[in-house]
C-alpha positions in Angstrom: 58.2 -61.3 8.5 58.7 -57.6 9.3 56.4 -56.2 11.9 57.4 -52.6 12.1 53.9 -51.1 12.5 55.2 -47.5 11.8 57.0 -48.5 8.6 54.0 -50.4 7.5 51.3 -48.1 8.7 48.3 -47.7 6.4 49.3 -44.2 5.5 52.8 -45.4 4.5 51.4 -48.3 2.5 49.2 -45.9 0.5 52.2 -43.7 -0.1 54.3 -46.6 -1.2 51.7 -47.8 -3.7 50.9 -44.5 -5.3 54.6 -43.5 -5.5 55.4 -46.8 -7.1 52.9 -46.6 -9.9 53.3 -42.8 -10.4 57.0 -43.6 -11.1 55.7 -46.0 -13.8 53.7 -43.5 -15.7 50.3 -43.8 -13.9 48.1 -40.8 -13.2 47.2 -40.7 -9.5 43.4 -40.3 -9.4 41.6 -39.2 -6.2 39.0 -41.5 -4.7 35.6 -41.2 -6.1 32.7 -40.7 -3.7 30.9 -43.8 -2.3 27.8 -42.4 -4.0 28.4 -43.3 -7.6 27.3 -41.3 -10.7 25.4 -44.4 -11.9 22.0 -44.4 -10.2 21.7 -48.2 -10.9 24.5 -48.8 -8.4 23.9 -48.7 -4.6 27.5 -47.7 -3.8 31.0 -47.6 -5.3 31.9 -51.2 -4.5 35.3 -51.5 -6.3 38.2 -49.4 -7.5 37.3 -49.9 -11.1 33.8 -48.4 -10.8 34.9 -44.8 -11.7 36.8 -46.2 -14.7 34.5 -48.9 -16.0 33.5 -47.0 -19.2 37.2 -46.7 -20.2 37.7 -50.5 -20.6 35.2 -50.8 -23.4 36.3 -47.4 -25.0 40.0 -46.8 -24.1 40.1 -43.8 -26.5 37.7 -41.9 -24.2 40.0 -42.3 -21.2 41.9 -39.0 -20.2 44.9 -41.2 -19.4 46.3 -44.5 -20.5 47.3 -45.6 -17.0 45.8 -44.7 -13.6 46.3 -45.6 -9.9 44.0 -44.8 -7.0 43.0 -45.6 -3.5 39.3 -46.0 -3.7 36.8 -45.9 -0.8 34.5 -48.9 -1.3 31.2 -50.0 0.4 29.8 -53.5 -0.1 26.7 -53.8 2.0 23.9 -54.3 -0.5 23.4 -56.0 -3.8 25.3 -58.8 -5.5 28.7 -57.7 -4.1 27.6 -57.4 -0.5 30.0 -58.8 2.1 27.8 -57.9 5.0 26.9 -61.4 6.1 30.6 -62.3 6.4 31.5 -59.2 8.6 32.2 -60.4 12.1 32.2 -64.0 11.1 35.6 -63.9 9.4 38.8 -61.9 10.1 39.1 -60.3 6.7 35.7 -59.1 5.4 34.4 -55.5 5.7 31.5 -53.4 4.5 33.7 -50.3 4.1 37.3 -50.8 2.9 39.9 -49.1 0.8 41.0 -50.6 -2.5 44.4 -49.8 -4.0 44.3 -50.2 -7.7 46.4 -49.8 -10.9 44.6 -49.6 -14.2 45.5 -49.8 -17.9 43.1 -48.7 -20.6 44.4 -50.4 -23.7 48.1 -49.8 -22.7 50.1 -52.5 -20.8 48.7 -56.0 -20.1 49.4 -59.2 -18.1 53.2 -59.1 -18.1 53.5 -55.7 -16.5 50.7 -56.2 -14.1 52.1 -59.5 -12.8 55.7 -58.2 -12.7 54.8 -55.0 -10.8 52.5 -56.9 -8.3 55.4 -59.2 -7.5 58.0 -56.5 -7.4 56.0 -54.3 -5.0 55.2 -57.2 -2.7 58.6 -58.7 -2.4 61.1 -55.9 -3.1 59.3 -52.9 -1.6 57.2 -54.5 1.1 59.7 -57.4 1.8 57.1 -60.1 1.9 58.5 -63.6 2.3 58.2 -65.3 -1.2 58.1 -68.7 0.5 54.7 -67.9 2.1 53.2 -66.6 -1.1 50.7 -68.4 -3.4 49.1 -67.3 -6.6 46.0 -68.5 -8.5 45.1 -68.2 -12.2 42.1 -69.0 -14.3 42.2 -72.7 -15.2 42.4 -71.9 -19.0 44.8 -69.0 -18.7 48.1 -70.6 -19.8 49.6 -67.2 -20.5 49.3 -66.0 -16.9 50.6 -69.4 -15.6 53.7 -69.1 -17.8 54.3 -65.5 -16.8 54.3 -66.5 -13.1 56.4 -69.6 -13.6 58.9 -68.5 -16.3 59.0 -64.7 -16.2 58.8 -64.3 -12.4 60.3 -67.7 -11.5 57.5 -68.5 -9.1 57.4 -72.2 -7.9 55.0 -74.2 -10.1 53.6 -76.1 -7.2 52.3 -72.9 -5.6 50.5 -71.7 -8.7 46.9 -72.9 -8.4 44.5 -73.2 -11.4 41.0 -72.3 -10.3 37.6 -72.2 -12.1 35.4 -69.5 -13.5 33.7 -68.9 -10.1 37.0 -67.9 -8.5 39.2 -66.5 -11.3 37.1 -65.0 -14.0 35.5 -61.5 -13.8 32.3 -60.4 -15.6 30.5 -59.6 -17.6 28.3 -57.4 -15.4 25.2 -57.9 -17.6 24.2 -60.5 -20.1 26.9 -59.3 -22.5 30.0 -57.1 -22.1 33.6 -56.8 -21.0 35.1 -59.7 -19.1 38.3 -61.6 -18.5 40.4 -64.0 -16.4 42.2 -63.0 -13.2 45.2 -63.9 -11.1 45.0 -63.6 -7.4 47.9 -63.2 -4.9 47.8 -64.9 -1.5 49.8 -64.9 1.6 50.0 -67.8 4.1 49.3 -66.2 7.5 50.3 -69.3 9.4 47.0 -69.5 11.2 45.6 -73.0 11.9 44.0 -74.4 8.8 44.5 -76.9 6.0 47.8 -77.2 4.3 48.0 -77.0 0.5 47.1 -73.5 -0.5 43.9 -71.5 -1.2 42.3 -74.2 -3.3 41.7 -76.4 -0.3 41.5 -73.8 2.5 38.5 -71.5 2.6 39.1 -70.0 6.0 41.4 -67.3 7.3 44.8 -68.9 6.8 45.5 -67.9 3.1 44.8 -64.2 2.7 43.9 -63.1 -0.8 45.3 -59.6 -0.8 45.7 -58.6 -4.5 43.4 -59.5 -7.5 44.9 -58.9 -11.0 42.0 -58.8 -13.5 42.7 -59.0 -17.2 39.7 -57.6 -19.2 40.5 -59.0 -22.6 37.1 -60.4 -24.0 33.7 -59.1 -25.0 31.1 -61.7 -24.3 28.5 -61.6 -27.1 24.8 -62.3 -27.1 25.6 -65.4 -29.1 27.7 -66.8 -26.3 31.2 -66.0 -27.9 34.2 -64.5 -26.2 35.6 -62.1 -28.7 39.1 -60.7 -28.0 39.2 -57.0 -27.4 41.5 -55.1 -29.8 43.0 -53.2 -26.8 42.7 -55.3 -23.6 43.1 -53.6 -20.2 44.2 -54.2 -16.6 42.1 -53.7 -13.5 43.7 -54.6 -10.1 42.4 -54.4 -6.6 44.6 -54.6 -3.6 42.8 -54.5 -0.2 44.6 -52.1 2.1 43.3 -53.7 5.3 44.4 -57.2 4.2 47.8 -55.8 3.2 48.2 -54.1 6.5 47.4 -57.2 8.5 50.1 -59.1 6.6 52.8 -56.5 7.0 52.0 -55.3 10.5 52.0 -58.9 11.8 48.8 -58.5 13.8 46.1 -61.1 14.5 43.4 -59.8 12.1 42.2 -56.7 10.1 40.5 -55.3 13.2 43.9 -54.8 15.0 45.7 -52.9 12.2 46.8 -49.4 13.0 43.8 -47.6 11.4 41.2 -50.1 12.8 42.3 -50.7 16.3 41.3 -47.2 17.7 37.8 -47.7 16.3 37.6 -51.2 17.7 38.8 -49.9 21.1 36.1 -47.2 21.2 33.4 -49.8 20.5 34.8 -52.2 23.1 34.5 -49.6 25.9 30.7 -49.7 25.5 30.8 -53.4 26.3 32.9 -53.2 29.4 34.1 -56.4 31.1 32.0 -58.5 28.7 34.4 -57.6 25.9 36.7 -60.4 26.9 34.2 -63.0 25.8 34.9 -64.7 22.5 31.4 -64.0 21.1 31.7 -60.4 22.2 35.0 -60.1 20.2 33.2 -60.9 17.0 30.3 -58.6 17.8 32.8 -55.8 18.5 34.5 -56.4 15.2 31.2 -56.2 13.3 30.1 -53.0 15.1 33.5 -51.4 14.5 33.3 -52.1 10.8 29.7 -50.8 10.6 30.4 -47.5 12.4 33.3 -46.9 10.0 31.1 -47.5 7.0 28.3 -45.3 8.5 30.7 -42.5 9.2 32.0 -42.3 5.6 28.6 -42.8 4.0 26.8 -40.2 6.3 29.7 -37.7 5.7 28.8 -37.9 2.0 25.2 -37.0 2.7 23.7 -40.4 2.4 21.1 -40.8 5.2 19.3 -43.7 6.7 15.9 -44.4 5.3 13.6 -47.4 4.5 14.7 -47.9 0.9 17.7 -48.0 -1.4 21.0 -46.8 0.0 19.4 -45.4 3.1 18.0 -48.9 4.0 21.5 -50.3 3.8 22.8 -47.7 6.3 19.8 -48.2 8.6 20.5 -52.0 8.5 24.2 -51.4 9.3 23.3 -49.3 12.3 20.7 -51.7 13.6 23.0 -54.6 13.1 25.7 -52.9 15.2 23.2 -52.3 18.0 21.8 -55.9 18.0 25.3 -57.4 17.8 26.2 -55.8 21.1 22.8 -56.0 22.8 23.4 -59.5 24.2 26.5 -58.1 26.1 24.6 -55.5 28.1 24.8 -52.5 25.7 21.6 -50.6 26.3 22.6 -47.0 25.6 23.7 -45.2 22.4 27.4 -45.7 21.8 28.2 -45.1 18.2 28.9 -41.3 18.6 32.1 -42.1 20.5 33.1 -44.6 17.9 32.5 -41.9 15.2 35.0 -39.7 17.0 37.5 -42.5 16.8 36.9 -42.9 13.0 37.4 -39.2 12.4 40.6 -39.1 14.5 42.0 -42.1 12.7 41.0 -41.5 9.1 40.7 -37.7 8.8 44.5 -37.2 8.0 43.8 -38.9 4.6 40.1 -37.9 4.4 39.9 -34.3 5.9 36.2 -34.0 4.8 35.3 -36.3 7.8 36.2 -33.5 10.3 33.9 -31.0 8.7 30.9 -33.4 8.9 31.7 -35.1 12.2 29.1 -33.2 14.3 26.4 -33.9 11.8 27.2 -37.6 11.5 27.2 -38.0 15.3 23.8 -36.3 15.6 22.4 -38.6 12.9 23.7 -41.9 14.3 22.6 -40.9 17.9 19.1 -40.1 16.7 18.8 -43.4 14.8 20.2 -45.3 17.9 17.7 -43.7 20.3 14.8 -44.4 17.9 15.8 -48.1 17.6 16.8 -48.8 21.2 13.4 -47.8 22.4 11.9 -50.9 20.8 15.0 -53.2 20.7 14.5 -54.6 24.2 10.9 -55.7 23.5 11.8 -56.9 20.0 14.7 -59.1 21.3 12.4 -60.8 23.8 9.9 -61.6 21.1 12.7 -62.7 18.7 14.0 -65.2 21.3 10.5 -66.7 21.7 10.1 -66.9 17.9 13.5 -68.7 17.6 12.6 -71.1 20.4 9.4 -72.0 18.7 11.3 -72.6 15.4 13.8 -74.8 17.1 11.0 -77.0 18.2 9.4 -77.2 14.8 10.0 -79.9 12.2 11.0 -77.4 9.5 13.4 -75.4 11.8 12.3 -72.3 9.8 10.9 -69.1 11.2 7.5 -68.5 9.6 7.2 -65.5 7.3 4.4 -64.0 9.3 6.7 -63.8 12.4 9.5 -62.3 10.3 7.1 -59.7 9.1 5.8 -59.0 12.6 9.4 -58.4 13.9 9.9 -56.0 11.0 6.6 -54.2 11.2 6.4 -53.9 15.0 10.0 -53.7 16.1 11.8 -52.5 13.0 13.9 -55.6 12.5 14.9 -55.9 8.9 14.3 -59.5 7.6 18.0 -59.8 6.9 18.7 -59.1 10.6 16.2 -61.8 11.7 17.8 -64.1 9.2 21.3 -63.6 10.8 20.0 -64.4 14.3 18.2 -67.4 12.8 21.5 -68.6 11.1 23.3 -68.2 14.4 20.7 -70.5 15.9 21.0 -73.0 13.1 17.6 -72.0 11.6 16.3 -70.5 8.4 13.5 -68.0 7.6 10.5 -68.2 5.3 11.3 -65.3 2.9 8.4 -66.0 0.6 6.1 -65.9 3.5 7.6 -62.6 4.6 6.9 -61.1 1.1 3.4 -62.4 1.2 2.8 -60.8 4.6 4.3 -57.6 3.3 2.0 -57.6 0.2 -1.0 -58.3 2.3 -0.1 -55.3 4.5 0.1 -53.1 1.4 -3.3 -54.3 0.2 -4.8 -53.7 3.6 -3.5 -50.2 3.7 -5.2 -49.5 0.3 -3.3 -49.6 -2.9 -3.5 -46.6 -5.2 -6.3 -46.7 -7.8 -6.6 -44.3 -10.6 -9.0 -41.4 -10.5 -11.6 -43.3 -12.5 -11.1 -46.8 -11.0 -9.9 -50.1 -12.6 -10.2 -52.0 -15.9 -10.8 -55.5 -14.5 -7.8 -56.6 -16.5 -9.4 -55.9 -19.9 -7.0 -55.8 -22.9 -6.9 -53.0 -25.4 -8.7 -53.6 -28.7 -6.5 -52.6 -31.6 -7.8 -49.6 -33.6 -4.6 -48.5 -35.4 -1.2 -50.2 -35.8 1.0 -47.9 -33.5 3.5 -49.5 -31.2 4.3 -46.4 -29.2 2.9 -43.0 -28.4 4.9 -39.8 -29.1 4.5 -37.1 -26.4 4.4 -33.7 -28.1 3.0 -31.7 -25.2 6.1 -29.8 -24.0 5.5 -27.1 -26.6 1.8 -27.5 -27.5 -1.5 -28.0 -25.7 -3.5 -29.3 -28.8 -2.8 -31.8 -31.5 -4.4 -34.1 -34.0 -4.0 -37.8 -33.2 -4.9 -41.3 -34.5 -6.4 -43.9 -32.1 -4.3 -47.0 -31.5 -6.1 -49.0 -28.8 -9.3 -48.9 -26.8 -10.8 -50.6 -23.7 -13.6 -50.1 -21.2 -13.0 -49.2 -17.5 -15.3 -49.1 -14.6 -15.5 -46.5 -11.9 -16.1 -46.5 -8.2 -19.8 -47.3 -8.8 -21.6 -49.3 -11.5 -23.1 -46.1 -12.8 -19.6 -44.7 -13.6 -18.5 -45.6 -17.1 -15.1 -44.9 -18.6 -13.0 -45.8 -21.6 -9.3 -45.7 -22.0 -7.7 -45.1 -25.4 -4.2 -44.8 -26.7 -3.0 -42.7 -29.6 0.0 -42.4 -31.9 0.8 -39.0 -30.5 -0.6 -36.8 -27.7 -0.2 -33.5 -25.8 -1.5 -35.1 -22.6 1.3 -35.7 -20.1 1.1 -39.2 -18.5 1.4 -39.6 -14.8 5.1 -40.0 -13.9 7.9 -38.6 -11.8 5.4 -37.5 -9.2 3.5 -35.4 -11.6 -0.2 -36.2 -12.0 -1.6 -37.0 -15.5 -3.2 -34.3 -17.6 -6.9 -33.8 -18.1 -8.8 -32.1 -20.9 -11.0 -32.8 -23.9 -10.8 -35.2 -26.9 -13.0 -35.4 -30.0 -13.4 -38.3 -32.4 -16.0 -37.7 -35.0 -19.1 -36.2 -33.3 -18.2 -37.7 -29.9 -16.6 -35.4 -27.4 -14.9 -36.9 -24.4 -13.9 -35.6 -21.0 -10.4 -36.9 -20.3 -9.9 -37.2 -16.5 -6.5 -38.8 -16.3 -3.5 -39.9 -18.4 -1.0 -42.6 -17.8 1.5 -44.9 -19.5 0.8 -48.5 -20.6 4.2 -49.8 -21.7 5.4 -47.6 -24.6 1.9 -46.1 -25.2 0.1 -43.3 -23.4 -3.5 -44.0 -22.3 -6.2 -41.4 -21.8 -9.0 -42.2 -19.4 -12.3 -40.5 -20.3 -15.8 -40.6 -19.0 -18.2 -42.3 -21.4 -21.7 -40.8 -21.5 -22.6 -41.7 -25.1 -25.3 -44.4 -25.8 -23.2 -45.8 -28.7 -20.6 -48.5 -28.8 -17.2 -46.9 -28.2 -15.5 -49.5 -30.4 -17.7 -48.8 -33.4 -17.3 -45.0 -32.9 -13.5 -45.2 -32.8 -13.3 -47.7 -35.7 -15.4 -45.3 -37.8 -13.5 -42.2 -36.7 -9.9 -43.2 -35.7 -8.6 -39.7 -36.2 -9.3 -37.1 -33.5 -8.4 -33.9 -31.8 -6.8 -33.7 -28.3 -6.9 -30.6 -26.1 -5.3 -30.3 -22.7 -7.0 -28.3 -20.0 -4.7 -25.2 -20.2 -5.3 -23.8 -16.7 -4.9 -27.2 -15.0 -1.6 -27.8 -17.0 -0.3 -24.3 -16.0 -1.2 -24.8 -12.3 0.6 -28.2 -12.4 3.6 -26.7 -14.1 3.8 -23.9 -11.4 4.0 -26.6 -8.7 6.5 -28.7 -10.6 8.9 -25.9 -11.3 8.5 -24.9 -7.6 9.6 -28.4 -6.5 12.9 -27.9 -8.3 13.4 -24.5 -6.6 12.4 -26.1 -3.3 14.9 -29.0 -3.7 17.8 -26.6 -4.4 16.8 -24.3 -1.5 16.6 -27.3 0.9 20.1 -28.4 -0.1 21.4 -24.9 0.4 19.9 -24.5 3.9 20.1 -28.1 5.3 23.1 -29.6 3.4 24.0 -31.6 0.4 22.8 -34.8 2.0 19.2 -33.7 1.1 17.9 -35.8 -1.8 14.5 -36.3 -3.2 12.7 -39.3 -1.8 9.3 -38.8 -3.5 6.9 -36.1 -4.6 3.4 -35.4 -5.7 2.8 -32.6 -8.2 -0.9 -31.7 -8.7 -2.7 -28.6 -9.9 -3.8 -27.5 -6.5 -0.8 -28.4 -4.4 2.5 -30.2 -4.2 4.4 -32.2 -1.7 8.1 -33.0 -1.6 9.7 -35.8 0.4 13.4 -35.7 1.1 16.1 -37.4 3.1 16.9 -35.5 6.4 17.3 -36.9 9.9 15.5 -34.3 12.0 12.7 -31.8 12.0 13.4 -28.5 10.3 13.6 -25.5 12.6 11.2 -22.7 12.1 14.0 -20.4 11.0 15.1 -23.1 8.4 11.6 -23.3 7.0 11.5 -19.5 6.8 14.9 -19.4 5.1 13.9 -22.0 2.5 10.7 -20.1 1.8 12.7 -16.9 1.4 15.2 -18.5 -1.1 12.4 -19.9 -3.2 10.5 -16.6 -3.2 13.7 -14.7 -4.2 14.2 -17.2 -7.1 10.6 -16.6 -8.2 11.0 -12.8 -8.0 14.1 -13.0 -10.1 12.0 -14.3 -12.9 14.7 -16.8 -14.0 14.4 -18.6 -17.2 13.6 -22.3 -17.2 15.0 -24.4 -20.0 15.0 -28.1 -21.0 17.6 -29.9 -23.0 18.1 -33.5 -24.1 21.6 -34.8 -23.9 23.6 -38.1 -23.2 23.2 -39.3 -19.6 26.9 -39.1 -18.8 27.1 -35.6 -20.2 24.1 -34.5 -18.1 25.7 -35.9 -14.9 29.0 -34.1 -15.7 27.1 -30.8 -15.9 26.0 -31.3 -12.3 22.4 -32.4 -13.0 20.8 -34.3 -10.2 19.6 -37.9 -10.9 17.3 -39.8 -8.6 18.4 -43.1 -7.2 16.1 -45.9 -8.3 15.0 -44.2 -11.5 16.0 -45.9 -14.7 17.4 -43.5 -17.3 18.1 -44.2 -20.9 21.3 -43.1 -22.8 19.6 -39.8 -23.6 17.9 -37.8 -20.8 16.1 -34.5 -20.4 17.7 -31.9 -18.2 15.6 -29.1 -16.8 17.6 -26.1 -15.7 16.6 -22.9 -13.8 19.6 -20.8 -14.9 22.4 -21.6 -12.4 20.0 -22.2 -9.5 18.9 -25.7 -10.2 19.6 -28.6 -12.7 17.8 -31.9 -12.6 17.0 -34.8 -14.8 13.2 -34.5 -15.3 10.6 -35.5 -17.9 7.8 -33.3 -16.4 6.2 -30.1 -17.7 7.5 -26.7 -16.5 7.0 -23.0 -16.9 9.2 -20.8 -19.1 10.1 -18.4 -16.3 10.0 -18.7 -12.5 8.1 -15.5 -12.2 5.0 -17.3 -13.5 4.8 -19.3 -10.3 3.4 -16.4 -8.4 3.1 -16.6 -4.6 4.7 -19.5 -2.8 3.9 -20.8 0.7 5.1 -23.7 2.7 2.0 -25.0 4.4 3.5 -27.8 6.5 6.8 -29.6 7.2 6.8 -33.0 9.0 8.0 -36.6 9.1 6.7 -39.4 6.9 9.1 -42.0 8.2 12.5 -42.3 9.9 14.9 -40.1 8.0 12.3 -38.9 5.6 10.7 -35.4 5.9 7.9 -33.9 3.9 7.2 -30.3 2.8 3.7 -29.5 1.6 3.4 -26.2 -0.3 1.2 -24.1 -2.5 1.8 -21.8 -5.4 -0.3 -19.4 -7.6 -4.0 -19.2 -6.9 -3.8 -21.9 -4.3 -1.2 -20.0 -2.3 -3.3 -16.8 -2.7 -6.4 -18.6 -1.3 -4.3 -20.0 1.5 -3.1 -16.6 2.5 -6.6 -15.2 2.5 -7.8 -18.0 4.7 -5.0 -17.4 7.2 -5.9 -13.7 7.4 -9.6 -14.5 7.9 -8.7 -17.1 10.6 -6.5 -14.6 12.3 -9.2 -12.0 12.4 -11.7 -14.5 13.7 -9.4 -15.6 16.6 -8.8 -11.9 17.4 -12.5 -11.4 17.7 -12.9 -14.4 20.0 -10.1 -13.1 22.3 -11.5 -9.6 22.0 -8.1 -8.1 21.1 -6.6 -6.5 17.9 -5.1 -9.0 15.5 -1.6 -7.8 16.3 -2.2 -8.6 20.1 -3.2 -12.2 19.6 0.2 -13.6 20.6 0.4 -11.5 23.8 -3.2 -12.5 24.9 -2.5 -16.2 24.2 0.7 -16.2 26.3 -1.3 -14.6 29.2 -3.9 -17.4 29.0 -1.2 -20.1 28.8 0.5 -18.7 31.9 -2.9 -18.8 33.8 -3.4 -22.4 32.7 0.1 -23.3 33.7 -0.4 -21.8 37.2 -3.6 -23.8 37.6 -2.0 -27.0 36.5 0.9 -26.5 39.0 -1.6 -26.0 41.8 -3.5 -29.1 40.7 -0.3 -31.2 40.7 0.5 -29.9 44.2 -2.9 -30.9 45.4 -2.6 -34.4 43.8 0.8 -34.9 45.3 -0.5 -34.0 48.8 -3.4 -36.5 48.3 -1.0 -39.1 47.0 1.2 -38.8 50.1 -1.9 -39.2 52.3 -3.3 -42.2 50.5 0.2 -43.9 50.2 0.1 -44.5 53.9 -3.1 -46.5 53.5 -1.5 -48.7 50.8 1.5 -49.4 53.2 -1.0 -50.8 55.8 -1.6 -53.7 53.4 2.1 -54.4 52.8 3.7 -57.8 53.3 7.4 -58.6 54.0 9.3 -60.9 51.7 12.6 -61.6 53.4 13.6 -58.2 54.5 11.9 -56.4 51.6 8.6 -54.7 52.0 6.1 -55.5 49.1 3.0 -53.5 48.3 0.4 -54.1 45.6 -2.4 -51.6 45.1 -5.0 -50.4 42.5 -5.1 -46.7 42.5 -7.8 -44.2 41.3 -5.5 -42.2 38.9 -7.0 -40.5 35.9 -3.8 -40.4 33.9 -0.2 -41.8 34.0 1.3 -38.6 35.5 -1.1 -38.9 38.4 -0.1 -42.5 38.8 3.6 -41.6 38.8 3.1 -39.0 41.4 1.4 -41.7 43.6 4.4 -43.9 42.9 6.9 -41.3 43.9 5.0 -40.7 47.2 4.9 -44.4 47.9 8.6 -44.8 47.1 9.5 -42.1 49.6 7.6 -43.9 52.4 9.1 -47.3 51.6 12.3 -48.1 53.5 13.5 -51.1 51.6 10.7 -52.0 49.4 9.0 -52.7 46.1 5.5 -51.6 45.0 3.3 -52.6 42.1 0.5 -50.1 41.4 -2.0 -49.7 38.6 -4.9 -47.5 37.5 -8.1 -49.1 38.7 -10.6 -47.4 36.3 -8.7 -47.2 32.9 -9.8 -49.3 29.9 -6.1 -50.0 29.1 -4.5 -49.5 32.6 -0.8 -48.7 33.1 1.1 -50.6 35.8 4.1 -49.2 37.6 6.9 -51.1 39.3 8.4 -48.8 42.0 11.7 -49.6 43.9 12.9 -47.6 46.9 16.5 -46.1 47.0 17.7 -48.6 49.6 16.3 -51.5 47.7 18.2 -50.4 44.6 21.5 -49.6 46.4 21.6 -52.4 49.1 19.6 -55.2 47.4 20.5 -54.4 43.7 16.8 -54.6 42.8 15.9 -52.8 39.6 12.5 -51.9 38.3 13.8 -52.0 34.7 15.1 -55.6 35.2 11.8 -56.8 36.7 9.9 -55.2 33.8 12.1 -57.0 31.3 11.4 -60.3 32.9 7.6 -59.5 33.0 7.8 -58.7 29.3 9.4 -62.1 28.5 7.2 -64.2 30.7 3.8 -62.4 30.3 4.2 -60.7 27.0 3.4 -57.2 28.3 5.3 -54.3 26.7 7.1 -51.9 29.0 10.4 -50.4 30.2 11.9 -47.8 32.5 14.8 -47.2 34.9 16.0 -48.7 38.2 13.6 -46.8 40.5 10.5 -46.9 38.3 9.3 -48.7 35.2 5.9 -49.1 33.6 4.1 -51.7 31.5 0.8 -51.6 29.7 -1.9 -54.1 30.7 -4.8 -55.4 28.6 -7.3 -54.9 31.5 -7.3 -54.5 35.2 -7.6 -58.3 35.7 -4.0 -58.6 34.4 -2.8 -56.7 37.5 -3.0 -59.7 39.8 -0.8 -61.8 37.4 1.8 -59.0 37.4 1.7 -58.6 41.2 2.1 -62.4 41.7 5.0 -62.5 39.2 6.8 -59.6 41.1 6.1 -61.3 44.4 7.7 -64.6 43.2 10.6 -62.7 41.7 11.4 -61.0 45.1 11.3 -64.4 46.8 14.0 -65.6 44.4 16.1 -62.4 45.1 15.9 -62.3 48.9 
């Protein structure tokens, strides 16, 4: 087997593949992004994703044959390989898939022939070590391998539907058999080929899929008039075969990344368990680098949740081997150095990626130590139980308190031979949501009442984009209760309406409705299936059912001023979204919104707080767009056409074949069903009231427009004048006067700290008089009158200076929830290798107190001052075991 790593470098293998198929009439197509056009997909998980529409409609393809090297990410959803990463030598989350495709052009003969020719003639694989599999019913593929290629019959394996049949993706659709190519690596394992060996011996490196059927709703496999070809060749698996290395993680493009990760482990990297952990972390940092470079950011949902899980999985994998500090940034550098020759966009985003991963690491590491201690106790308890299952409540506690995703807890449980109670976790999650207060409509609830049928209308038509009034016929009716028993409401549906139902972050319309002589105050509008329901206060003494049955036809009138105020804010959200992407980067994506008449808020993916100058720049860009009085237009078009025009879709939203695109000239283009203005100039004044965090990786801007913004500005001016009067200065001198006052306060605080330090040094001597000696280490335990933690720390510093070789445990004597410090002198650290942080970790495990720190000083929180003696006794016993 050739092992010339330079000849068979990943870069050369890519060149070989693309040149080979280009010479055979294939258009070479660049890799599509990991973020697919289809919002129903988490990531681009296979080479065929960008081409999938062409298999069902070959006439729509711009080429009959294509070849590509596609970036792929499988870390969430049905195609996830995450659980296998680090457990096998061949699975990855991020990988590169070489593929050749036919859209109604060539078929099985050419695909098999070229797969064989490239493997044996170009890459010089040993035919004697190759195996192939075919679908058990695919005699055509079997004969092509045996008779056309001349492949030995005893190494052609017929396998079932689970292994050698692709699709359909849904209940119906394109599907077909496949043929897979394997290489015998020679590793220990079962003889007899891939059908009997499921380990790492037989490497499946190329999958030839033959999409030739359409599976119908009636359960029939109809032959396609123009079948296609979809192949996927794993670059990493190909490289491990041709480079002759031990596994995928030692190939030329992976080894530098793995080496960078291994440096963080140090001497422990030689352990077998550490080797697998390093493999997993190296894989994850490569996936993170590519995903973050595309602007996908960690968050608590969707794609962002997958990235956060990858990062936390990398950290927890290495935690048992002593990794306590952020390490991924160095590994990101290795990814960029190794992969940027083929993906130059990595270099441009490297600094941003490193900032994001480091921020996420620091945030998670702060709770990881405590979480791992609790996790170990949870696993120990599960080992001793009959079910050997971690209770759902404990899984939720680890998630809610320490940020451990349930999948992460499940992995640790599997390693320990345990399971987790996923149903119990979901129940605990739901209970938490209910405790935090689920959203209830403005008027309250319906107690589950069903609608009474008034008219036979299956759906409601919304006609309110161009009108604020319309005639309508009632379809259904039900009663609803309010917050008190005195509040009475009804909810009615109609065949058509001008009232916009709550959706897409925009609140429902309010206004008036009239049926016969009964006038109703509509307070909210929302969807019920395909119908639109209007919630209205009911003040009439009559029976609403009788009134609506007698007068099913009515008049609906939206509150014009409320609708316009809401439209101002909705159009402003589109301007804000575009401005944020312009200032912060293309990774910014909407994560939620509220559009109301009086205000709006906009949540977006971004990993750090906005700088004041960034907020000011965004505000300026939006104001400029308003002043330009740009036209706002809406157009319905096919979903694919809308995406092709650059319209932004929101992940998680379900879109139909036809969508509504709202455009603000060339400034903004989004898929949106909400109500908008005709021109941006109608928005009026715009102010960003606040920018802040709502979760890790999610920021929120709260803003005002129109009359609300005007009132906000007036209130700020009034407040400014009031402050100036209090300070007895002119409004323009407020800043100068406040700075002077702050300087005076700072000077007084410094003097207070000097006085406290002097007092601490004096009283530290008193504490030493009660010291005892354990071996040759001095031990002090003292309760101190310290009003706050900084004062306690100053006392600890003073005591540490007086200790020669010693350890002290001190705590606040008067606090309701006292803080306890473990203090270790310089000589005790250097000569005795005693660490306050290590002692604190042991206290956390044994006594369940939370804390942490460094070698010379660490702190823990106590429940009450009575807990101090338990901690002091524990430290005393620990010192006895060390000396």
